[in-house]
N, C-alpha and C positions, 0 to 999 in steps of 0.2 A: 278577667280580661276575655273579651269574645270577640270574634272577626265583624266587620261592618260591612254591609252592601251598600256601594252608592252608584250611582251614574255619573261618568266622566264623558261627557262629548259621544251621548248615547249609548253608550256602551257599560253595560254591567260589570262595576267593578268591587273583587273583595278587596277588602285594606285587611290585612292578616297582622293580628296581635296574637293569636295563639296557634303557634303549628303546629302543636299535637292534634287542633280539633277540623285540620284537613282531613283526616280519614272518613269523611263522608264524600268526599269528591273524588270523583278519577282526576288525576295532574298528567295534563298532557304539555310536555314542553316542546314549541315549536322552532327552538333554536336549530344551528346544522350541529351535525356531529363533533366537530371538532370544538363546538363552543361547551357542548353539556358537560364533555370533562376536563374542561380548562378552568382558569383561575378561580371562577365563581363557582364550578362545580353545578349539582342540580342539588334537587330534594330526592330525598331516599323514595322509591315508589314509583316515580314521575317517569312515563312513559315516552318516550322520543318520539315525537312524527315531525319533522321536518315542515315548516310551513312552504305550501305548493302543492305537487303529486302525494306526495308522502302523507298529508295533514287529509287532505281531501281522499284518498284512499280508506283514511281511518275514519272518516265521519260517514264515508257510505257505507258502513259496516255498524258503525254505533249503534246503543239504542240512544234513543232521540230523549228518554226521560230520565236517564240519568245526571246527575249533576258533575259538572267537568268545570275543573279549574285550568284555563291558558297560562301558560308560564312563559317568558320570554327574558331577554337579557334587561329589558327597560319597561316593558309594559307596550310598546308600540306593535311589533307583529304580533302578540299575543291578544290586543284588542282587538284587530285585523281576522284573526281567527275565531275570536269571541263572535263576531260582526257575520262571518262567515257561517257558521254553526247555528245562529239564530236565523238565518237566512234558508237554512235547509231544513229548518222547522224543528231545533233542539228548544226545550224550553229552560233549563237551568242551568245556562253557560255564564262564565263568568272570565272576567281578565284578573289577575293576581295584580294590583297595584304596586309600581316600581321597581317589577320583576325581581329579577336574580339581585340585582345591584340591591335594590331596598330589601331585599332577604338576608345578602348579606352585612348589610348597614345595620340590623338589629340582632347580627349573630346569632341569627337561628342556623341550626345544625343543617351541612352539606355535606353530600357525598360524593367520589369521584368512582370510576368504575377502571 
């Protein structure tokens, strides 16, 4: 099983089928702090950078050549983050299809701090 990159409404989107293969990506969760450790949890190793000022600050310092996978609850906010990163010149940025809801539906491992 491998992950597939598709385009959804103009947004490069990663369909995760093998969670172990995500180690080539920097995982950025754009949800709020209270969501990060709530019921859906988060992916181990993901960095929290809430959509808005926190994410903007992160992107202003990040390496534009790194592969970044943006994550949120359902895929909407992370799609916006992906487009924002592209507009700033990032080359390999992706939205995680289905967000943490999809991740949990696939029974992939989660963590809570």
